[in-house]
C-alpha positions in Angstrom: -141.1 -36.8 60.7 -140.0 -38.6 63.8 -141.9 -41.3 63.0 -140.6 -41.7 59.7 -136.9 -41.3 61.3 -137.7 -44.6 63.4 -138.4 -46.6 60.3 -135.5 -45.6 58.8 -133.9 -47.6 61.6 -134.6 -50.9 59.8 -131.9 -52.5 57.3 -132.2 -50.6 53.6 -132.7 -53.9 51.7 -135.9 -54.8 54.2 -137.8 -51.5 53.2 -140.0 -52.4 50.1 -138.9 -49.2 48.1 -135.3 -50.5 48.1 -135.7 -54.4 48.3 -135.8 -55.2 44.7 -132.8 -52.8 43.6 -130.7 -54.3 46.3 -128.1 -56.8 45.6 -129.4 -58.8 48.0 -132.4 -59.7 46.2 -130.2 -59.8 42.8 -128.6 -62.7 44.7 -131.7 -64.5 45.5 -132.9 -64.3 41.8 -129.8 -65.7 40.3 -129.2 -68.4 42.8 -132.6 -69.6 42.4 -132.3 -69.4 38.4 -129.2 -71.3 38.6 -130.7 -73.8 40.8 -134.1 -74.5 38.9 -132.3 -73.9 35.5 -129.8 -76.8 36.4 -132.3 -79.3 37.9 -134.5 -78.7 34.9 -132.4 -79.2 32.5 -130.9 -82.2 33.8 -134.6 -84.0 34.3 -134.6 -83.4 30.6 -132.1 -86.4 30.4 -132.3 -88.3 34.0 -134.5 -89.4 36.5 -135.4 -87.3 40.0 -132.8 -88.9 41.8 -129.7 -88.0 39.4 -131.4 -84.6 38.9 -131.3 -84.1 42.7 -127.9 -84.8 43.4 -127.1 -82.4 40.6 -128.7 -79.8 41.9 -127.0 -80.4 45.4 -123.5 -80.0 43.5 -124.9 -76.5 42.0 -126.3 -75.4 45.9 -123.2 -76.2 47.1 -121.3 -73.8 44.8 -123.8 -71.6 45.1 -123.1 -70.8 48.5 -120.0 -69.2 47.5 -121.9 -66.9 45.1 -121.3 -63.8 46.5 -120.7 -59.7 45.3 -116.6 -60.3 44.5 -114.0 -59.2 41.7 -114.5 -61.7 39.4 -111.1 -63.4 39.8 -111.6 -63.6 43.4 -115.0 -65.0 42.7 -113.8 -67.6 40.4 -111.2 -68.5 42.5 -113.5 -69.1 45.6 -116.3 -70.9 43.5 -113.9 -73.3 42.1 -112.4 -74.0 45.2 -115.9 -74.9 46.6 -116.1 -77.3 43.5 -112.7 -79.1 44.2 -113.2 -79.2 48.0 -116.6 -80.3 48.1 -116.4 -82.7 45.4 -113.7 -84.4 47.3 -115.7 -84.7 50.3 -118.5 -86.0 48.7 -116.2 -88.7 47.3 -114.3 -89.3 50.6 -117.8 -89.6 52.4 -119.4 -92.1 49.8 -116.5 -94.2 49.9 -116.5 -94.6 53.8 -120.5 -94.9 54.1 -120.5 -98.6 54.1 -117.7 -99.0 57.2 -119.5 -97.2 59.9 -116.5 -96.7 61.9 -114.6 -95.5 59.5 -117.3 -93.0 58.2 -117.7 -91.9 62.1 -114.1 -91.3 62.1 -114.0 -89.3 58.8 -116.7 -87.4 59.5 -115.0 -85.9 62.9 -111.9 -85.1 60.5 -113.8 -83.4 57.9 -115.6 -81.3 60.3 -112.1 -80.5 62.1 -110.5 -79.8 58.8 -113.5 -77.7 57.5 -113.8 -75.7 60.5 -109.8 -74.6 60.5 -110.8 -72.9 57.2 -112.0 -70.1 59.2 -108.3 -68.7 59.6 -108.9 -67.5 56.0 -111.4 -64.7 57.3 -115.1 -64.2 56.7 -115.0 -64.9 52.7 -114.2 -68.6 53.9 -117.3 -69.5 56.1 -119.5 -70.1 53.2 -117.0 -72.8 52.0 -116.8 -73.9 55.6 -120.3 -74.3 55.6 -120.5 -75.6 52.1 -117.9 -78.5 52.9 -120.0 -79.7 56.0 -123.1 -79.5 54.0 -122.3 -81.8 51.6 -120.8 -83.9 54.2 -123.8 -84.5 56.1 -125.8 -85.0 53.1 -123.4 -87.9 52.0 -123.2 -89.4 55.4 -126.5 -91.3 54.4 -125.9 -92.9 51.3 -124.6 -96.2 51.1 -122.7 -97.0 47.7 -120.4 -99.3 46.3 -117.2 -97.8 45.2 -118.5 -97.4 41.6 -121.8 -95.6 42.7 -119.2 -93.6 45.0 -117.2 -92.5 41.8 -120.7 -91.8 39.9 -122.5 -90.3 42.3 -119.7 -87.9 42.6 -119.2 -86.8 39.0 -122.8 -85.9 39.0 -122.4 -83.8 41.7 -119.1 -82.2 40.5 -121.6 -81.6 37.0 -123.9 -79.5 38.8 -121.4 -77.5 40.9 -119.2 -76.7 37.6 -122.5 -75.3 35.7 -123.4 -73.3 38.5 -119.8 -72.2 38.5 -119.9 -71.4 34.9 -123.3 -69.8 35.0 -122.6 -67.6 38.1 -119.5 -66.5 36.3 -121.0 -65.5 33.3 -123.8 -63.7 34.8 -121.5 -61.7 36.8 -119.6 -60.7 34.3 -122.6 -59.3 32.6 -123.9 -57.5 35.4 -120.1 -56.8 36.7 -121.5 -53.0 36.6 -124.6 -53.4 38.0 -123.1 -55.6 41.2 -120.8 -52.4 41.8 -123.5 -49.9 41.6 -125.7 -52.1 44.2 -122.7 -52.5 46.6 -121.8 -48.7 46.5 -125.8 -47.9 47.1 -125.4 -50.3 50.1 -122.7 -48.2 51.5 -124.3 -44.7 51.1 -127.6 -46.2 52.4 -125.3 -47.1 55.4 -123.5 -43.6 55.8 -127.0 -42.2 55.5 -128.4 -44.1 58.6 -124.8 -43.1 60.2 -126.1 -39.5 59.8 -129.4 -40.3 61.1 -127.8 -41.3 64.6 -125.7 -38.2 64.5 -129.3 -36.1 64.0 -130.2 -37.6 67.3 -127.2 -36.3 69.1 -129.6 -32.6 68.6 -132.4 -34.4 70.8 -132.6 -33.7 73.9 -135.0 -36.8 75.0 -131.6 -39.2 74.0 -129.1 -39.8 75.8 -125.7 -39.0 75.0 -123.8 -41.5 76.3 -125.9 -44.2 74.9 -126.1 -42.3 71.4 -122.8 -42.0 71.1 -122.5 -46.2 71.6 -124.9 -46.5 69.1 -122.6 -44.6 66.4 -119.5 -46.5 67.5 -121.7 -49.9 66.7 -122.8 -48.5 63.3 -119.3 -47.3 62.7 -118.3 -51.1 62.3 -121.1 -51.6 59.9 -120.3 -48.9 58.0 -116.5 -49.8 58.1 -117.5 -53.2 56.6 -119.5 -52.2 53.8 -117.4 -49.0 52.9 -114.8 -52.0 52.6 -116.9 -54.3 50.1 -117.7 -50.8 47.9 -113.6 -50.5 47.6 -112.8 -54.4 46.8 -115.2 -54.2 44.0 -114.9 -50.7 42.7 -111.5 -50.0 43.0 -109.9 -52.8 41.7 -110.6 -52.3 38.1 -112.0 -48.9 36.3 -111.9 -48.8 32.7 -114.8 -47.7 31.1 -116.9 -44.6 31.5 -119.5 -46.1 33.7 -116.9 -47.4 36.1 -115.5 -44.0 36.1 -118.8 -43.0 37.6 -118.9 -45.2 40.6 -115.3 -44.5 41.1 -116.1 -40.7 41.5 -119.4 -41.3 43.6 -117.2 -43.8 45.7 -114.5 -41.3 46.3 -117.1 -38.9 47.2 -118.8 -40.8 49.5 -115.5 -41.2 51.3 -114.7 -37.4 51.5 -118.3 -36.7 52.9 -117.9 -39.3 55.1 -114.4 -37.6 56.5 -116.7 -34.2 57.1 -119.0 -35.9 58.9 -116.3 -37.2 61.3 -115.3 -33.2 61.3 -118.4 -32.3 62.7 -118.4 -34.0 66.0 -118.8 -31.1 68.6 -119.0 -31.1 72.4 -123.0 -31.9 72.3 -123.4 -31.2 76.1 -121.9 -27.8 75.8 -124.7 -27.1 72.4 -127.6 -28.3 74.6 -126.6 -26.5 77.6 -126.3 -23.2 75.6 -129.3 -23.6 73.1 -131.5 -26.2 75.3 -134.7 -23.3 75.5 -133.9 -22.5 71.6 -136.0 -24.3 68.7 -132.8 -24.0 67.1 -131.9 -27.6 68.5 -134.7 -29.2 66.6 -133.9 -27.1 63.5 -130.2 -28.3 63.5 -132.0 -32.3 64.2 -134.0 -31.9 61.0 -131.1 -30.5 58.9 -129.3 -33.7 59.8 -132.6 -35.6 59.2 -132.9 -34.1 55.6 -129.0 -34.7 54.8 -129.5 -38.2 55.1 -132.7 -38.6 53.2 -130.4 -36.8 50.6 -127.7 -39.1 50.8 -130.3 -42.0 50.3 -131.6 -40.6 47.5 -128.5 -40.6 45.9 -128.3 -44.3 46.5 -131.9 -45.0 45.1 -130.5 -43.5 42.3 -127.2 -45.3 41.8 -129.6 -48.5 42.7 -131.8 -47.7 39.6 -128.6 -46.6 37.4 -129.4 -43.1 37.2 -128.1 -40.0 37.8 -128.7 -38.5 41.1 -130.2 -34.9 41.4 -130.8 -32.9 44.3 -134.4 -32.5 45.3 -134.3 -31.6 49.0 -134.5 -27.8 50.0 -132.4 -27.1 53.1 -133.4 -23.0 52.9 -135.9 -23.0 55.7 -133.8 -24.9 58.2 -130.8 -22.6 57.4 -132.9 -19.4 57.0 -134.0 -20.2 60.8 -130.5 -21.1 62.4 -129.3 -17.8 60.6 -132.4 -15.9 62.1 -131.5 -17.5 65.5 -127.7 -16.5 65.1 -129.0 -12.9 64.6 -131.2 -12.8 67.9 -128.3 -14.2 70.1 -126.0 -11.6 68.7 -129.0 -9.1 69.5 -128.8 -10.5 73.2 -125.3 -9.8 73.2 -125.6 -6.1 71.9 -127.6 -5.9 74.8 -125.3 -6.6 77.3 -126.2 -10.7 77.6 -123.3 -12.9 78.3 -124.3 -15.5 75.1 -121.0 -15.3 73.1 -120.0 -19.0 73.8 -123.9 -19.9 72.4 -123.1 -17.8 69.3 -119.8 -19.3 68.7 -121.2 -22.8 69.2 -124.2 -22.1 66.9 -122.0 -20.7 63.9 -119.5 -23.5 64.0 -122.5 -25.9 63.6 -123.9 -24.0 60.9 -120.5 -23.8 59.0 -120.3 -27.7 59.5 -123.6 -28.3 58.4 -123.4 -26.0 55.5 -120.0 -27.9 54.2 -121.6 -31.0 54.6 -124.8 -29.8 52.2 -122.6 -28.4 49.7 -120.2 -31.8 49.6 -123.9 -34.1 49.1 -124.1 -31.5 46.0 -121.1 -32.7 44.6 -122.1 -36.2 45.7 -125.3 -35.7 43.3 -122.6 -34.0 40.7 -120.5 -37.4 40.6 -123.4 -39.2 39.6 -124.4 -36.7 36.5 -121.1 -36.6 35.4 -119.5 -38.5 32.1 -115.7 -39.2 32.6 -113.5 -39.9 30.0 -110.6 -41.4 32.4 -110.6 -42.5 36.2 -108.8 -39.7 37.7 -108.5 -41.3 41.0 -104.9 -41.3 42.2 -103.0 -42.2 38.8 -100.8 -44.7 38.7 -101.3 -45.3 42.4 -100.9 -48.9 43.9 -104.6 -49.9 45.4 -103.5 -52.7 47.2 -103.6 -51.1 50.7 -107.2 -50.5 50.1 -108.3 -53.6 49.1 -108.9 -57.2 51.0 -106.2 -59.4 50.3 -107.0 -63.1 49.2 -104.7 -65.5 50.6 -105.1 -68.9 50.8 -101.7 -70.6 52.0 -101.4 -73.7 53.8 -99.2 -72.4 56.5 -101.6 -70.5 57.7 -103.7 -73.2 58.6 -100.8 -74.8 60.3 -99.8 -72.0 62.1 -102.8 -72.1 64.0 -102.4 -75.8 65.0 -101.9 -74.7 68.7 -103.9 -75.0 72.2 -104.0 -71.3 72.2 -105.4 -70.6 68.9 -109.3 -69.6 68.8 -109.7 -71.2 65.6 -108.0 -74.5 66.6 -110.4 -74.1 69.4 -113.4 -74.0 67.9 -112.7 -76.9 65.2 -111.9 -79.1 68.2 -115.5 -77.8 69.5 -117.3 -78.9 66.2 -115.7 -82.1 65.8 -116.8 -83.0 69.4 -120.2 -81.8 68.9 -120.5 -83.7 65.7 -119.5 -86.7 67.5 -121.8 -86.2 70.5 -124.6 -85.5 67.8 -123.9 -88.9 65.9 -124.4 -90.6 69.5 -127.5 -89.1 70.2 -128.9 -89.8 66.6 -128.0 -93.4 67.2 -129.8 -93.7 70.9 -133.2 -91.7 69.2 -135.6 -93.9 67.8 -135.8 -95.1 64.0 -137.5 -91.8 62.8 -134.3 -89.8 64.0 -132.3 -88.7 61.2 -128.2 -88.1 62.1 -127.7 -86.2 59.4 -130.0 -83.5 60.2 -129.1 -83.5 63.4 -125.5 -83.0 62.2 -126.6 -80.6 59.5 -128.4 -78.2 62.7 -125.4 -78.7 64.8 -122.7 -77.2 62.2 -125.1 -74.4 61.1 -125.7 -73.2 64.4 -122.4 -73.9 66.2 -119.9 -70.6 65.3 -116.7 -69.2 66.1 -118.1 -67.2 68.9 -120.5 -67.6 71.6 -122.6 -64.5 70.6 -122.9 -66.0 66.9 -123.7 -68.8 68.3 -126.3 -67.9 70.3 -127.7 -65.5 67.8 -127.9 -68.4 64.9 -129.4 -71.1 67.6 -132.5 -68.5 67.9 -133.0 -67.6 64.6 -132.7 -71.6 63.7 -134.9 -72.6 66.0 -137.8 -70.1 65.3 -137.2 -70.5 61.6 -137.2 -74.0 61.6 -140.6 -73.8 63.3 -142.5 -71.3 61.7 -141.2 -73.3 58.3 -143.0 -76.2 59.4 -145.8 -74.9 60.2 -146.2 -73.5 56.8 -145.4 -76.6 55.3 -147.9 -78.5 57.2 -150.7 -75.8 56.1 -149.5 -76.2 52.6 -149.5 -79.9 52.9 -152.8 -79.9 53.9 -154.6 -77.3 52.8 -153.0 -76.1 49.0 -151.6 -79.4 48.1 -151.8 -78.5 44.2 -148.9 -79.3 42.1 -148.7 -75.7 40.8 -148.7 -74.2 44.1 -146.2 -76.4 45.4 -143.8 -75.7 43.2 -144.7 -71.9 43.3 -144.0 -72.1 46.9 -140.4 -73.9 46.2 -139.4 -71.3 43.7 -140.3 -68.4 46.2 -138.2 -70.3 49.1 -135.5 -71.0 47.1 -135.3 -67.2 46.0 -136.0 -66.3 50.0 -133.1 -68.5 51.3 -130.1 -66.5 49.8 -131.9 -63.4 49.6 -132.0 -63.4 53.5 -129.0 -65.7 54.5 -126.8 -62.5 55.3 -129.6 -60.0 55.9 -131.9 -61.8 58.5 -131.2 -65.5 58.7 -134.0 -66.2 60.3 -136.2 -65.4 57.5 -133.9 -67.8 55.1 -134.1 -70.6 58.1 -138.0 -70.3 57.3 -137.4 -70.6 53.8 -134.9 -73.1 53.6 -136.9 -75.4 56.1 -140.0 -75.2 53.7 -137.8 -76.0 50.5 -136.2 -78.9 51.6 -139.6 -80.4 53.6 -141.5 -80.0 50.1 -138.6 -81.4 48.4 -139.1 -84.4 50.9 -142.6 -84.5 50.4 -142.2 -84.7 46.7 -140.2 -87.3 47.1 -141.5 -89.6 49.8 -145.3 -88.3 49.8 -146.2 -91.1 51.9 -144.2 -90.2 55.0 -147.0 -88.3 57.5 -144.3 -87.9 59.9 -141.7 -85.9 58.1 -142.5 -82.7 59.5 -142.4 -83.6 63.0 -139.3 -85.6 62.7 -137.4 -82.9 61.0 -138.5 -80.4 64.1 -137.6 -83.0 66.6 -134.1 -83.2 65.0 -133.6 -79.7 64.9 -134.2 -79.2 68.4 -131.8 -82.2 69.4 -129.1 -80.5 67.1 -129.6 -77.2 68.8 -129.2 -78.9 72.3 -126.0 -80.8 71.0 -124.5 -77.1 69.7 -125.6 -75.3 72.9 -124.0 -77.3 75.3 -121.0 -77.4 73.3 -120.8 -73.9 72.8 -119.6 -74.0 76.5 -116.6 -76.3 75.9 -113.3 -75.1 74.7 -115.0 -71.6 74.4 -112.6 -68.5 73.3 -114.2 -65.9 75.3 -114.0 -62.4 73.8 -112.3 -60.6 76.6 -109.3 -62.8 76.0 -108.9 -61.0 72.6 -109.0 -57.8 74.1 -105.4 -57.0 75.1 -104.2 -57.7 71.3 -107.0 -55.8 69.8 -106.6 -52.7 71.6 -102.7 -52.9 71.2 -104.0 -53.2 67.2 -105.5 -49.8 67.8 -102.7 -47.9 69.7 -100.8 -49.1 67.1 -102.4 -48.0 63.9 -103.3 -45.0 65.8 -99.8 -43.9 65.6 -99.1 -44.4 62.0 -102.4 -42.6 61.4 -101.0 -39.6 63.5 -98.0 -39.5 61.8 -99.9 -39.5 58.3 -102.4 -36.9 59.6 -99.6 -34.5 60.5 -97.5 -35.2 57.6 -101.1 -33.9 55.7 -101.9 -31.3 57.8 -98.0 -29.6 57.5 -97.9 -30.4 53.3 -94.8 -32.7 54.2 -97.6 -35.4 51.5 -97.7 -34.1 47.9 -101.3 -35.8 48.6 -103.9 -37.5 51.0 -103.3 -41.1 49.5 -101.1 -42.1 52.6 -103.4 -40.4 55.0 -106.1 -42.2 53.5 -105.0 -45.7 54.1 -103.9 -45.1 57.6 -107.5 -44.0 58.1 -109.1 -47.0 56.8 -106.7 -49.1 58.7 -107.8 -47.5 61.8 -111.4 -47.6 61.4 -111.0 -51.1 60.8 -109.1 -51.8 63.8 -111.7 -49.8 65.9 -114.5 -51.7 64.0 -113.0 -54.9 64.9 -112.9 -53.9 68.6 -116.3 -52.8 68.3 -117.5 -55.8 66.9 -115.7 -57.7 69.7 -117.3 -55.7 72.6 -120.9 -56.4 71.0 -120.0 -60.0 70.9 -119.1 -60.2 74.4 -122.5 -58.4 75.4 -124.1 -61.5 74.2 -121.9 -63.8 76.6 -122.6 -65.0 80.0 -122.5 -61.8 82.7 -119.7 -63.6 84.2 -117.2 -63.6 80.9 -117.8 -60.0 80.7 -114.8 -57.4 81.6 -114.2 -53.9 81.4 -117.0 -53.2 79.3 -117.3 -49.2 80.2 -113.6 -48.5 79.4 -113.7 -50.4 76.2 -116.9 -48.3 75.3 -114.8 -45.0 76.6 -111.3 -46.4 74.7 -113.2 -47.1 71.3 -115.0 -43.4 71.8 -111.8 -41.4 72.6 -110.0 -43.3 69.4 -112.8 -42.1 67.3 -112.6 -38.4 68.9 -108.7 -38.3 67.8 -109.8 -39.1 64.0 -112.6 -36.7 64.4 -110.4 -33.7 65.5 -107.8 -34.5 62.8 -110.3 -34.4 60.3 -111.7 -31.2 62.1 -108.0 -29.6 61.8 -108.1 -30.6 57.9 -111.6 -28.5 57.8 -110.3 -25.4 59.0 -107.3 -25.4 57.3 -109.3 -25.6 54.0 -111.5 -22.9 55.6 -109.1 -20.4 56.7 -106.8 -20.5 53.7 -106.8 -16.4 53.5 -103.7 -15.1 55.1 -102.5 -18.5 56.4 -99.3 -18.1 58.5 -97.8 -21.3 57.1 -94.5 -21.3 59.3 -96.1 -20.9 62.5 -98.8 -22.7 62.1 -96.9 -25.7 60.9 -94.4 -25.1 63.9 -97.4 -25.6 66.2 -98.7 -28.7 64.3 -95.1 -30.2 64.6 -95.0 -29.7 68.5 -98.8 -31.1 68.6 -97.7 -34.1 67.0 -94.9 -34.8 69.0 -96.8 -34.2 72.1 -99.8 -36.4 70.9 -97.4 -39.3 69.5 -95.4 -39.5 73.0 -99.1 -39.9 74.8 -99.7 -42.7 72.7 -96.7 -44.2 73.0 -97.3 -43.9 76.6 -100.2 -45.9 76.1 -98.4 -48.7 74.7 -95.5 -48.6 77.4 -96.7 -47.4 80.8 -93.1 -47.4 81.9 -92.4 -44.1 79.8 -92.2 -40.9 81.5 -94.9 -38.8 82.8 -96.6 -36.9 80.1 -98.1 -34.1 81.9 -95.5 -31.4 81.0 -96.3 -32.1 77.3 -99.6 -30.8 77.4 -100.0 -27.5 76.5 -99.7 -26.3 72.9 -97.8 -23.5 71.6 -99.7 -20.3 71.9 -98.3 -18.1 69.1 -98.6 -14.4 69.3 -101.9 -13.5 67.7 -100.9 -9.9 67.0 -97.5 -10.7 65.9 -99.0 -13.1 63.3 -102.9 -12.2 62.7 -104.7 -15.2 61.7 -108.6 -16.2 62.4 -107.9 -19.6 62.2 -106.0 -19.4 65.4 -108.1 -20.0 67.9 -110.2 -22.8 66.3 -106.5 -25.1 65.5 -105.6 -24.3 69.3 -109.0 -25.4 70.6 -108.8 -28.8 68.4 -105.0 -29.4 69.2 -106.3 -29.1 73.1 -109.3 -31.2 72.6 -106.6 -34.0 70.6 -104.2 -33.9 73.6 -107.1 -34.2 76.2 -108.8 -37.4 74.4 -105.2 -38.9 73.6 -104.6 -39.0 77.5 -107.8 -40.5 78.4 -107.2 -43.2 76.2 -103.9 -44.3 78.5 -106.6 -44.3 81.2 -109.0 -46.4 79.7 -106.3 -48.9 78.4 -104.8 -49.6 81.6 -108.3 -50.0 83.0 -109.2 -52.8 80.2 -106.0 -54.5 80.4 -106.4 -54.5 84.9 -109.8 -56.0 84.4 -108.8 -58.6 81.7 -105.8 -60.1 83.6 
């Protein structure tokens, strides 16, 4: 089982069983079918040169073909058509005038990089713009030829736009299923990490760091699911994915609430086989969630096939054995309480996974998901306003510095290309630079490694094909396969995409100019030169991650204050539903994911640029624990509804809320008064107000306050180190 567990560590879409059902593979097929189709149709009416121009137009638009709501997809791809067509015309007109061309290359590079201000979804648009800029710089045309060339490019771009929108409309529900399934697979991977908390071979601190890192990825996948599923849901099929999505989020919150003191758990049960039983239960729960995800990708209702009874019976037997030892006079009350709490939490998770299965089975007439509620706060907003770019035209803006860095690197690449022997191709050097050089040092470092390794492998494969398998049918097959693989892996494993794109472009060039024996070596040298230039300029005007830490830390604290307000309003019954709570929980998870991502990127930077690594880790962990404690309080109040003393409980929650808020405000403003006097939760008289939930609620409140206080210490340490 352990070996199988480790196998699950790889990305779900790289597993052969799930690969062909993933949206990555569907994207690859759609991409390849569109490009090949547009090219073949063009060849019926024109020669290869015209067909390649039309194909490149389709390719630039295809780079924007990602899972998105239909309206957003149309806007994004239309922007690509217009912008890339304009760049094609501009660069083609400037090409005969060398000095003007060089100036325009720098200006377009700067402008394209400034578009990064619009977020991750603008990255493919930036790449498409820079790609067509490099493809157009080699053409020496008259003005008339430039307009004809641009018209052919635009024709291909519009053709792919129409094709992609049509396919996306036909498969709109299928794409929702695939993106939802990906979020479920990542939730299963999250539980796999939690399972190892029960395994004493794993260091708890390292495991917690791993959990926090994965949470960043999970938050991203859940947001992608929200954006597609919650925007429009009118029919029965949509209703199913909405219900599965909502059930997935409820399950995620329940999993958050299961956080416990694992060190204490290990200490009390270190000699008991029940730790392995708890691990196996968590592992089975992850596989159960994966089965739901797998069935969602296959458009099937999901049914539970995993039995938890052997493990649950083993836990009950261990509880009975501990109780017997207590009856015999041995002090094991703590062990009994800890194991019983874990048993209850795991049973609740198993029940919720059952509801997840049921959500995929039901037929819904409508989508009863917060009827008439505004889903806007849950969704990514698409805003492309010029003032956003203008607001970043300042020296301290990371995006402005990145744009200058790319423009300077491209200028240097052009100069180096002019100095190299006649076989060097400046456009290939520039293309390598724009592909490798990214806004952060860590992204540049990873992209450089993948680009070089992928290009070397692609060149070797192409050389072998040309030498030993030089048959039209085989070359055509290799072209189609590489065309499918490139978009499939570009967001999954860029190294594989680099291999595919190298094979695809080199084979195309070989077909166009079969007599060029130095083709492969030229491309390899150009790639290495471009990578060297990009590496050198990754240190120029660099924006190191530690510089953003104060802003990200403050953002987490600000959002956490809003989250605590919404949480305690819900716990005290002041809110009619949990809509506001869900919004604030999402915002807090997003802010923690942003800080966690910054930390991961910083660890890839030179050691001299790393700051407060341990304190950032602990700061993220403590904020994560606040979310876990609130989720646990919700679960406790639900589980102990019998004879719930509403007045005293709400009074204690009110006092606790005030204390936690003051603690967090102190973290934001260290000049506030000392918080130690606020640390004692209300202790109601259990005899006067008997209720089974008192000890559990009080314990969680104490933990909540203690973890909130630790946030202050780590925040101060972070600011000290980065100042």
